C-alpha positions in Angstrom: -108.0 -18.0 -12.0 -107.3 -15.3 -9.4 -108.2 -11.6 -9.7 -104.7 -10.7 -10.6 -104.4 -13.5 -13.2 -107.6 -12.1 -14.8 -106.0 -8.7 -14.9 -103.0 -10.2 -16.5 -105.1 -11.9 -19.2 -107.0 -8.6 -19.9 -103.7 -6.7 -20.1 -102.3 -9.3 -22.5 -105.3 -8.9 -24.8 -105.2 -5.1 -24.5 -101.5 -5.0 -25.3 -102.0 -6.7 -28.7 -104.4 -4.0 -29.9 -102.4 -1.2 -28.3 -99.3 -2.3 -30.1 -100.9 -1.5 -33.4 -103.0 1.5 -32.3 -100.9 4.1 -34.0 -99.4 7.3 -32.8 -102.5 9.5 -33.3 -104.8 7.2 -31.4 -102.3 7.0 -28.5 -101.8 10.8 -28.5 -105.6 11.3 -28.5 -105.8 9.0 -25.4 -103.0 10.9 -23.7 -104.6 14.3 -24.4 -107.9 12.9 -23.0 -106.0 11.9 -19.8 -104.4 15.3 -19.4 -107.7 17.1 -19.7 -109.5 14.6 -17.4 -106.9 15.0 -14.7 -107.3 18.8 -14.6 -111.1 18.6 -15.0 -111.3 16.2 -12.0 -108.7 17.9 -9.8 -111.2 18.5 -7.0 -112.2 14.9 -7.0 -108.5 13.8 -6.9 -107.7 16.2 -4.0 -110.6 14.9 -2.0 -109.4 11.3 -2.4 -105.9 12.4 -1.6 -107.0 14.1 1.6 -108.3 10.7 2.9 -104.8 9.3 2.3 -103.1 12.3 4.0 -105.4 12.0 7.0 -104.7 8.3 7.3 -101.0 8.9 6.9 -100.9 11.5 9.7 -102.8 9.1 11.9 -100.3 6.3 11.1 -97.3 8.5 11.9 -95.9 9.1 8.4 -93.0 11.5 8.4 -93.2 15.0 6.9 -91.1 14.0 3.9 -93.4 11.0 3.2 -96.5 13.1 3.5 -94.9 15.5 1.0 -94.4 12.6 -1.4 -98.1 11.6 -0.9 -99.6 15.1 -1.2 -101.4 16.2 -4.3 -102.4 19.9 -4.8 -104.0 21.6 -7.7 -100.6 22.8 -8.9 -99.1 19.3 -8.7 -102.1 17.9 -10.6 -101.6 20.6 -13.2 -97.9 19.6 -13.3 -98.8 15.9 -13.9 -101.2 17.0 -16.7 -98.5 19.2 -18.3 -96.1 16.2 -18.2 -98.7 14.1 -20.0 -98.8 16.7 -22.8 -95.0 16.7 -22.9 -95.2 13.0 -23.7 -97.8 13.7 -26.4 -95.2 16.0 -28.1 -92.5 13.3 -28.0 -91.9 11.1 -31.1 -93.5 7.7 -31.0 -90.7 5.1 -30.8 -92.8 2.2 -32.0 -92.0 1.2 -35.6 -88.8 3.1 -35.6 -86.3 1.4 -37.9 -83.1 0.8 -35.9 -81.2 -0.8 -38.8 -81.7 -2.8 -41.9 -80.4 -4.0 -45.2 -80.7 -6.5 -48.0 -78.7 -9.8 -47.9 -77.0 -11.2 -51.0 -79.8 -13.8 -51.3 -82.3 -11.0 -51.6 -83.8 -11.2 -48.1 -84.6 -7.7 -46.7 -83.9 -7.7 -43.0 -85.1 -4.7 -40.9 -84.7 -4.2 -37.2 -87.6 -2.2 -35.7 -88.6 -0.9 -32.3 -91.6 -2.7 -30.6 -93.3 -2.5 -27.2 -92.2 -4.7 -24.4 -95.9 -5.9 -24.0 -97.3 -5.9 -20.5 -95.4 -4.0 -17.8 -96.0 -4.3 -14.0 -95.2 -1.4 -11.7 -94.9 -1.8 -7.9 -94.5 1.5 -6.2 -95.0 3.2 -2.8 -96.6 6.4 -1.5 -96.3 8.6 -4.7 -99.6 8.8 -6.5 -98.1 10.8 -9.3 -96.4 7.6 -10.3 -99.8 6.2 -11.2 -100.2 8.7 -14.0 -96.5 9.0 -15.0 -96.1 5.2 -15.4 -99.4 4.7 -17.2 -98.8 7.5 -19.7 -95.3 6.4 -20.7 -96.5 2.8 -21.0 -99.4 3.9 -23.2 -97.3 6.0 -25.5 -94.8 3.2 -25.9 -97.5 0.7 -26.7 -97.5 -1.2 -23.5 -100.4 -2.3 -21.3 -99.6 -1.7 -17.6 -100.7 -3.2 -14.3 -100.1 -0.8 -11.4 -99.7 -1.8 -7.8 -99.3 1.1 -5.4 -98.9 1.2 -1.6 -101.6 1.3 0.9 -100.7 4.9 1.9 -101.9 6.2 -1.5 -104.6 3.8 -2.4 -107.5 6.3 -2.5 -105.6 8.7 -4.6 -104.4 5.9 -6.9 -107.9 4.5 -7.4 -109.2 7.9 -8.3 -106.5 8.7 -10.8 -106.6 5.2 -12.4 -110.4 5.4 -12.8 -110.1 8.8 -14.4 -107.4 7.6 -16.8 -109.3 4.4 -17.8 -112.5 6.4 -18.5 -110.4 8.9 -20.6 -108.8 6.3 -22.8 -112.0 4.4 -23.3 -113.6 7.7 -24.5 -111.3 7.8 -27.5 -111.7 4.1 -28.4 -108.9 2.3 -26.6 -109.4 -0.7 -24.3 -109.6 0.6 -20.7 -107.7 -2.5 -19.7 -104.5 -0.9 -21.2 -104.3 0.6 -17.7 -105.2 -1.4 -14.6 -104.7 -0.9 -10.9 -104.5 -3.6 -8.3 -106.6 -2.4 -5.4 -105.5 -5.0 -2.9 -102.5 -3.6 -1.1 -101.6 -6.7 0.9 -98.3 -8.5 0.5 -100.2 -11.3 -1.2 -101.1 -9.1 -4.2 -97.4 -8.2 -4.6 -96.4 -11.8 -4.5 -99.0 -12.7 -7.1 -97.8 -9.9 -9.4 -94.2 -11.0 -9.0 -95.2 -14.5 -10.1 -97.3 -13.5 -13.1 -95.0 -15.1 -15.6 -97.8 -16.0 -18.1 -98.7 -12.4 -18.6 -96.0 -9.9 -17.5 -93.1 -9.2 -19.7 -91.2 -7.1 -17.1 -91.7 -5.8 -13.6 -90.4 -2.4 -12.4 -90.3 -1.6 -8.7 -90.3 2.1 -7.8 -89.7 3.0 -4.2 -87.3 2.6 -1.2 -84.5 0.2 -0.9 -86.5 -2.4 1.0 -89.2 -2.6 -1.7 -86.7 -2.8 -4.5 -84.7 -5.5 -2.8 -87.9 -7.5 -2.1 -88.9 -7.4 -5.8 -85.4 -8.2 -7.1 -85.0 -11.2 -4.8 -88.5 -12.7 -5.1 -89.8 -11.9 -8.6 -90.1 -14.7 -11.1 -90.6 -12.3 -14.0 -87.7 -10.1 -15.4 -87.1 -7.0 -13.2 -85.6 -3.6 -14.0 -84.1 -2.3 -10.8 -84.8 1.3 -10.0 -84.9 4.0 -7.5 -82.8 3.7 -4.4 -80.7 6.8 -4.2 -77.8 7.0 -1.8 -76.3 10.0 -3.6 -73.2 12.0 -2.8 -71.6 15.4 -3.5 -67.8 15.5 -3.3 -66.5 19.0 -2.6 -63.0 18.9 -4.2 -60.1 21.0 -2.9 -60.5 23.1 -6.0 -64.2 23.8 -5.5 -65.9 27.2 -5.4 -67.2 27.2 -1.9 -70.3 29.2 -2.6 -71.1 27.1 -5.6 -70.7 23.9 -3.4 -73.0 25.4 -0.8 -75.7 26.2 -3.3 -75.5 22.8 -5.0 -75.6 20.9 -1.7 -78.5 23.1 -0.4 -80.5 22.4 -3.6 -79.7 18.7 -3.8 -80.6 18.1 -0.1 -83.4 20.5 0.7 -85.5 21.2 -2.5 -87.2 17.9 -2.0 -85.4 15.5 0.4 -87.9 12.7 0.0 -87.0 11.9 -3.6 -84.4 9.5 -4.9 -82.2 12.1 -6.6 -81.7 14.0 -3.3 -78.2 13.7 -1.8 -77.6 11.8 1.5 -73.9 12.3 2.0 -71.3 15.1 1.3 -67.6 14.4 1.2 -65.3 17.3 1.6 -61.5 17.5 0.8 -59.5 18.2 3.9 -57.7 21.1 2.3 -61.0 23.0 1.9 -63.0 21.6 4.8 -62.3 24.4 7.3 -63.3 27.0 4.7 -66.2 25.2 3.1 -68.0 23.4 5.9 -69.1 26.5 7.8 -70.5 28.0 4.6 -72.3 24.8 3.7 -73.7 24.4 7.3 -75.0 28.0 7.3 -77.0 27.3 4.1 -78.4 24.0 5.4 -79.3 25.6 8.7 -82.0 27.6 6.8 -83.9 24.3 6.6 -82.8 22.9 9.9 -80.9 20.0 8.3 -79.5 17.6 10.8 -75.8 16.9 10.1 -74.2 13.6 11.1 -70.5 14.0 10.7 -67.2 12.2 11.1 -64.8 13.3 13.9 -63.0 15.9 11.8 -66.3 17.4 10.7 -67.4 17.7 14.3 -64.0 19.3 15.2 -64.7 22.0 12.6 -68.4 22.5 13.1 -68.8 21.7 16.8 -71.1 19.6 18.9 -74.3 20.6 17.0 -73.2 17.9 14.5 -74.3 14.4 15.6 -71.5 11.8 15.6 -71.8 9.7 12.4 -72.0 5.9 12.7 -71.2 3.4 10.0 -74.9 3.0 9.1 -75.1 6.7 8.3 -72.9 6.2 5.2 -75.3 3.5 3.9 -78.6 5.2 4.7 -81.1 6.8 2.3 -82.7 9.2 4.8 -85.4 10.8 2.5 -85.4 13.5 5.2 -83.7 16.7 6.3 -80.6 14.7 7.5 -77.2 14.7 5.8 -74.1 12.7 6.5 -70.7 14.5 6.3 -67.2 13.2 5.9 -63.9 14.9 5.5 -61.6 13.0 3.1 -57.9 13.3 2.4 -58.1 13.3 -1.4 -60.2 12.5 -4.4 -59.2 8.8 -4.2 -60.7 8.4 -0.7 -63.9 10.1 -2.0 -64.0 7.7 -4.9 -63.5 4.7 -2.7 -66.3 5.9 -0.3 -68.7 6.4 -3.2 -67.8 3.0 -4.7 -68.5 1.3 -1.4 -71.8 3.1 -0.4 -73.4 4.4 -3.6 -76.5 2.8 -5.0 -75.4 3.8 -8.5 -78.0 6.5 -8.9 -76.5 10.1 -9.1 -73.1 11.4 -8.0 -71.6 14.9 -8.1 -68.2 16.5 -7.9 -67.8 20.3 -7.3 -64.5 21.4 -8.7 -62.7 23.9 -10.9 -60.0 21.3 -11.7 -60.4 19.8 -15.2 -58.3 16.7 -14.4 -60.2 15.9 -11.2 -63.5 16.4 -13.0 -62.5 13.9 -15.6 -61.2 11.4 -13.1 -64.5 11.6 -11.3 -66.5 11.2 -14.5 -64.4 8.2 -15.6 -64.3 6.3 -12.3 -67.7 6.8 -10.7 -70.1 4.0 -11.6 -73.5 5.6 -11.5 -76.4 6.2 -13.9 -75.8 10.0 -13.7 -72.5 11.7 -13.0 -72.5 15.4 -12.4 -69.8 18.1 -12.5 -70.8 21.3 -10.7 -74.5 20.7 -10.8 -77.3 19.5 -8.5 -78.2 15.8 -8.6 -81.8 16.9 -8.5 -81.7 17.1 -12.3 -81.8 13.2 -12.6 -85.3 13.2 -13.8 -87.1 12.2 -17.1 -88.6 15.7 -17.5 -85.3 17.5 -16.9 -83.5 15.2 -19.4 -86.1 15.9 -22.0 -87.8 12.5 -21.8 -91.2 13.8 -20.6 -92.4 11.9 -17.6 -90.4 8.9 -16.4 -91.2 5.4 -15.3 -88.3 5.5 -12.8 -84.5 5.8 -12.6 -82.8 2.5 -13.5 -79.7 1.9 -11.3 -78.7 -1.3 -13.2 -77.0 -1.7 -16.5 -79.4 -4.0 -18.4 -81.8 -3.4 -20.0 -81.9 0.3 -19.3 -80.0 2.8 -17.1 -80.9 6.2 -15.8 -84.2 8.0 -16.3 -86.5 5.6 -18.2 -88.5 7.3 -20.8 -90.3 6.0 -23.9 -87.3 4.3 -25.6 -86.4 2.4 -22.5 -89.9 0.8 -22.5 -89.4 -0.8 -25.9 -87.7 -3.9 -27.3 -86.9 -4.8 -30.9 -87.7 -7.4 -33.5 -86.4 -8.4 -36.9 -88.7 -8.2 -39.9 -87.6 -10.5 -42.7 -89.1 -10.1 -46.2 -88.4 -12.4 -49.1 -89.8 -13.7 -52.3 -89.6 -17.4 -51.8 -86.0 -17.9 -50.5 -85.3 -21.2 -48.9 -82.1 -22.1 -47.0 -80.0 -24.7 -48.7 -78.6 -27.8 -47.1 -79.6 -29.8 -44.0 -76.8 -28.9 -41.5 -78.0 -27.2 -38.4 -77.0 -23.5 -38.0 
């Protein structure tokens, strides 16, 4: 048995006891995690500094270093998110539906944990805590496999969490971290069919594609965010500039940041200079179509086909002038990853057309795409943003980490006849 198979076996055992631990025990464990993270902030920052130094030496971009960086305030934010999950209702045992059949059988449909969840993610050490906490509250054991860029941070956070849950009487193997960051460990996790119930990749397009194409266990596809803002001909120009500025520059390295803006030709000459002036505050590089460059000048880099399909995760934004909402919708349908899409408009009809026709997990009218987040949606922390339609879609909180089962209670009923159902 390999090391990862041993981890799978331990997780399977831990998941059985966790499934019946009860809400109070799980909340005690979460509260212990929240306190331990704050109490050990200096220790976490020290480990994180090693990762940051290594990242700089290896040429990580500023946006990726931002994803990687943990400060005292960010650790406090993670701890606060844990306590938000404590305050959420426990989904396990919730009765979804039920009734009594004519033969007296009482059939109840109840919510249960998925079992053992595997998470493969990249250079965001906060995911280590976010994922573990949501899995724990929803009664699932979790095996975490982060990227090499954050390995020291991840090990430190995982050790702290494991000690914390053990201190309140839960099996520390409810949370496990794979410390081997080679491709071999990912391949083994993707093939762990005897132990994993589901695998969730959280990271860039390449990681997600690799997991979806190679995993032998069920996968929930998440994360890749080629998000758009369409500035309609009826848009408020200042509002559009504010939304675009926030959606691109508040944190360009995350999946709910926008990568392309589409501007109606009737408002382009008025709106584009205002939008560019805001984006210039953060030195955002614009890559525009020919009409965009005609309006804004040679400071705009000529856009190539690949720009419409790129998740930059950086201070780069593609810009295209479109003739109408139909062209905008066609562009989004072709290039969107189904994450978050926005229209800025004062026109009720166009807003409804956009809402009805855009196929994405989150569709916005006059609001920044940066709100696509479990915390912002009232779900507490999130395990990721699902961009597929089964089994979950959008920010994945507690309920998305559950399944269901039927409980049938009788008093001796036997089915009559011998014909197969």
